[in-house]
N, C-alpha and C positions, 0 to 999 in steps of 0.2 A: 158849767163846771163849778164845783163847790169852791168856796172861798179858800178853804184849807189847801186846795190843790194849787192855788196861785202863788203860794210861797212856802218855803220850807224853813223850819226852825232848827238851828243847830244848838242843842243844849250841851253845855259842858258838864261833865260828871262832877258832882259836888262831893269830893272825897277829901280826906285829910291830905293825901299826896297831891291831889289836884290843886288845892288851895296853896299848899306849900310851894309847888312848882310855879304857880302864878306869881306869888309874892317874890320868889327868888328871881324870876325873870324880870318882873317889873323894877326891882331895885338892884339888878345885877351890877350896873355901873357904880352907883354909890357904895355898894358893898366892896367892890374891887378897889375903889378909891381909898378905902380905909385899910387896904392890905389883906383882905380876906377873900377866900374862894367861896362863892355862893353855894356851890353844890356840896361843900363840906361843912356847912354850918350846923351846929347842934340845935336841938329843939329849944334850948334856953337862950338862943340869940335874941337880944332885945333891939329892935330897930331904933327906938327912941334913945336909949342909953348909949348906943354905939354911934349916934349921930347920923344915922341913915335918913331919918325923918325928924322933923321938929314937932312941936305940939299941934301946929296946924296940919301937919302931914298925917296925923292920926285920922282926922276926918276924911282927908283925901284917900287914904289907904282903904278905909271901910267903904267909902263910896265906890272906889274902883273895884273892890271885891263884889259889891252888890251889882254893879253894872255888868261886869265880866260874866258873872254866873247867873244873872237875871234872878236874883234872890233879894229878899229883904231880911235884914238882921235886927234882932232885938237884943241889944247888948246889956240889958238890965241884969242878967244873970251871970255875966262874965266879970270876974274880979278886975277892977279898974287897973290894977298893977300888971295884969296879964294881957291886956289888949294890944300891946306892942311886942309881945314875945311870940316868936315864930310857931313853936309847937302848940302851946295852949290856944292861940288864936286860930290856927289851922284846924285843930280838933273841934273847937267850938263852932266854927262856921260849918264844918262838915256835919255836925250833929244837930245844929239848931237853925241853920239857914233854911228858909222855905221859899219855894217857887212863887214867883209873882206873875201870874198869867196876864195881868194887864200890861206887862212889859211888851207883849207881843201884839197888842192891838194896833191896827193901822190908823 
């Protein structure tokens, strides 16, 4: 039996909507704690400025995206001021994230 048949890989679709959904699900409780409804947030919602994450949370958020979607991000081209803003970050990840095949090696 081929090695590929021994396991299946479930890849999540890397779309702006998928990234947005992941972030809103991940931070649902902290967003609610500040009195907002996650599903109604505008694209300009800033996780850092609204107190949902702190400066250390930025790295954790990027790492969580990479792990969840099995991608690697090069954030050099993303404006540093937009890295914590829902819309720009979701679009950037969807456009620039690239698959990491080594993530699936046993």
